[in-house]
N, C-alpha and C positions, 0 to 999 in steps of 0.2 A: 443268940443260938448258942449250943455247945456243940463243937463238931469233932469227931474222933477218927483218926487217921489209923487202920489198924495193921499194916504191911507197906510201910512207905518203901522201906529197901524193894521192894519188887517194883519201883518204876525207877532208880536210880537213882544217883546223889548231885546226877550234872544237872538235872531240870528243876525249876525253882516250883515250891508252891505257894511263892508268897500271895499270889491271887486270893488264897482262901482266906485270906485274914478280915479280908471285908466283910465276911458273914459272922463274925463272931469269935469268941475265945476256943482255939482247936488245938487239940493235943492229938503229939504223932506220935504213934511207935513203930521201928524198925520192923519189928515180927513180932506178932501173936499168936499162941499155943492155944490149942483149944479150951484148956482148962483156964486160962486166962481173959477168954473173951467175954464173957459175962460180965466180969469184974470191971472193965474196961468201959464199956459202952451203956453199963445201966441207967446213967445220968445223962446220957448223951440224947440230943435231939436229931444229931444227923451222924450216921454211920458210913466211911468211904472206906472200903474194902476189896482187895482186885482179888485173894482166895481161901481169905476166912472166912469158914461155913458161920452164915448167920441162921439158924434154923428156927423151930418153936418155941424150946426152952429160953432164948435169947430173945427173942420179942417179947414172951409172955414173961419177963422177969427185968423188962428195963423199959423205961420212955422213949424209945425210937419211935421220931415222925416218918423220918427220911431215910432209904439205905441207898446209898450212892454204888453200883459197881464199877471200880475203875478198872477195865476190859469190856470186850463183848459179850462174852461167856457169861452166863449168871448162873450155873450151875452148883454155886456153893449157897444159894438162897433159895429157901423153902417159899417158893414162890407165890404157892396157893392160898399158903397161910400167912403171906403177908398181904395177900389180896384180901383175906377174909377180915384181916384187924386192919383193912384202910389204909397200911404202910407203903405207900409208891417204894417201886425200885425201878432205879433209872439206869441204865448201862448206858456205854457210849460205843457207836456202830461206827464202822467205814474210815476211823482212825490209821488204820495199820494196812491200807491195803495196797501204796505203795512199796511198804518197807516188806510185805511178805512177798511181793512179785519181784522185789530186787532180788531177795533169799534165792527164790526158785531160779533167775537167771545166774545168779552166780555159783551156784549150785550144779546147774545143768554144763556151766560154763568152764568148773573147776574138772569135770569130767573130761570135757571134749576137749580143752586146750592142753592137759596134761602138765600145766605150769609148775606143779609142786616137784613133776620130775624135770624139768627146765634147769627150774631154780637151784634144786640142787647138784646136780651135773655142772655149772658153771661154780657156784660156792665151794665145791669141794676140787677145784682148783684141775677141771679137765679141759673147760675150753682152751687156756692159755698154752696148754700143751697139745692142742689138734693142729693136724695138717692142713686142716680145710678153715675155712670162713663159717661154718655154719656143725648146727649137729642136730639132723631130727631122726634118732635110731628110735625113738619113739611115737609113731604114728600119732597124727592130732585130725582131728575134723571139722568142720563147718556147721554150725547152726541150720546155715540157707539150704532150703529145699528139704529139711528132717521133718518127719512127721511126731507133733507135739499133741500128745492125749491127755485131757483135762477130766479128773475125775470130781464133780461138782461144779457146780457152776454158777454161783452166786457173784456177787460186787468182785472178791478176789479172782476167782477163775475167770470172769473176764477180762479181766485187767492183766492178769497173765496171758489170757489169748490174744490180746493188743500186743502185748508188747514182744510176746512169741514172733506172731505175722508178722510185727515190724523187723525182725531178725531172718526173713524170711522163710520159717515154717509153715506148715502146712496143719494146720488146727482144726481138731475133732475133739466132741465132749461128749460125755455122760452124766445127764444130772442125776443123782443120786436120789433125788425126792421126786421127781419128776415133771417140777414145778417151773423150773426153769427153763425158757426157750429162747432161741437168740438165731433169729433167719440169718446173722450172715457167719454162722458156723455150720457144719455139719454134726448134727447129734446121733450117736451109734451107741450099740448098746456097750457092758464093760467089758466084755471076752474078747470084742473086736478094739479097744483101748488097749488091752492087754495084748493082744497078738500083733499089731501092728504098727503101736505107736517107737520110734526112736527113742521121747523122750515122756515120761509118765507123771505127772505130778496132782497130788490130791489135794481139796481146797474143799470138800466137805465136810458137816458137821458131824460128830458122835453123839449115836443116836442109837436106838435098837436096829434099824436098817440098816448101819451100816459100821456096826460093831462087828470086827473079824471079814470085813467083806474083803478083803483081800486076804488068803490063806493057803494052806497048805494044798488046795485044789487047785486055784486058779493060780498063783503066783506061779505054777509050771508054765502058762501060757506067755507067760513073757517072751521076748525074743533075745536073742544071745546080742549082747551088745548095748542092750539098750539101756536108758538109768532110769532108774526108779526115782521120785521124790516126792517125803512126806510134809508137808506141812500144815496139817489141819490139826489132827488130834492123835495120841497112840491109841493105840484099841483100834484103830481103823484097819491095821496091816495085824495079822499076827505074829507077833515076836519072834518066838519058837521057829513056826515055819520059817520065816523071814531069816532066820539067823544060818538055818540052812542052807535055802536055797543062795544066799550070798556066798559062803565057805565053797558051794560047788563051781562059783567064780563068772557062771555066765552074763548077771548083768552088773552093772554098778548099784548103788543104791547111797541116797543121803538124807538123813533124818532129822528132824527137829524138832520132835513132839515124841515121847514115849509114854506108855500104858500109867505111869505111877511117876510121878514128878515129884522132887528130885531122882535120876535115877536111883533104881536098888543096884546093893552090889552085886549080885546075885542075875541083874539083867541079862538073858542070853547075847544082848547086841552086846555086851562089853567083854566076852570072850572069843569073838569074831577075828580070827589071824588073817583072812586074807584084806585088809586094811588098805590097800589100796584100790579096792573097789569099795569102800565105803568111808561116808563121811556123817560123822557125829557129831550135832549141834545142842546148845545146852537149850533148846525153846526161844530163840534169838530174832525170828522172825518177824513178830510185830514190834519188835521194841528199837527202830530206829531214833535217834535224836529229836527230830521233827516228827514220827510217829508218837512218842511219849509226849512231845507238847501239844499234842496236839488233842490225844487225850485227857491231859491236865484239862484243859482248854473247855473240853466236851464235861467232865465233872463240874466242874465251874460254872459252865451254862445249866448244868442240871439242878445244879443246889440255886442259882437265881432264879429260875423259873420257877421254881416249890416256894422262895422265901419270897417273890412278887407275886 
């Protein structure tokens, strides 16, 4: 079998792909541009891609027998056309739940605990000049007793709920699909999540129903001092409206995904001056070492299932 991995660099250099060697000849590319894709896959039996697009043209002019997506989302594949050509498309689900959950908690604690302020205070030499043993000029709070609202209640949303509850939070959720129900927690409307939650985290897919789900109208509902976290997809929050709201300084915001990635130079999120209330990371929520190892195991399992 001839296997081609189109964007190996998306998985990082610290995890091994050695397990793929058992299936045949493997060619690995760190990055593949759109104009390079067809030439690289035309003789391949199996194509592995994270974000490189495999469309009708690629499938019509190649001998691809299996497409493995090294991710959960498959919006870079023309799934309908693949099905019409009897080309299986296999993704890996559930590998990143623990990693995304951990980042959600870390982002909440980043703002709650004010560690950046206290680290800077100490390293700038202020503590050794203090007349008392402590310094608490920047008030910080506990997660315990806070209201944590979750938008999107699939596997990741439920995992965040479990961990947040472990910190003593009162959890409510909004199922954007209307299909996810959990009697252990209270389901409420989106506006109630925004108006009443101390922490709001987003874990829903991006689709027609969730595009601009948070916008210039309802972002105003978020209460003063709350923390808004998006670990789902860019586009769920209208970025221009969000930038304006963050500049007002009413609430804190942590963003791990944006509408176009990598982020564009003219993104309104890069022009926010109120940085002490804004945290921006480069889509790392899915990517703990352990999660990426589980992802590769999932890809290997998908190929093994196909081959055998």
